[in-house]
Steps between C-alpha positions, in 0.01 A plus 500: 500500500683750718861400567611786721518466878212748537274264305586193703224512757388138497683174556417383149624832359835467676532136390434606140774766515743257667438252219563768236830584670604134521450464875222244497669227705288402798637350819322294762607459862569136581428340840876486568531880460663493155366659183391292203502668160181381334647529149742209525466389865847625604541546875664807655597609850330822611840635609597514131237769431421859571161670475526767233140622497180444700149549362202489735144460377178548693164395362242778480211281605641161592765440769603179321648723226776622733846385392866596494733432207871492581736545207815302578847498346762236566877542502523404131254773398198271448179690581171338591215547744309341784144593592327460833150593609487659841264522791247222544574374149877448542631229268713341773411377849630680806809716471668292228496767231571789736804321643617418148466851359681656798812302399528680167667842495327790324710670233251700296573547130319674221416215263158605377 
């Protein structure tokens, strides 16, 4: 498996590399606008995070393969990710996710 950024062209490829680097914690957006860490169900405020990397994926033949992975880091240095499909296949109704993600500052880092 390729573990360099140039070889990370698919969502599953990026997730594999994140796991190898110890960044395999997934978050889910809750209805109240907070983040739930799926590993142990801890709840976080989005204001405690910054976006350190964004990966966008577009399916070659199927629009339902379009997704964005946001790599997030909190103030204590914990790194995890949240994934959202976009377009007609968005994982959240209305502008919920867009409003949420706009609250988080972007502070790009080289982590992979």
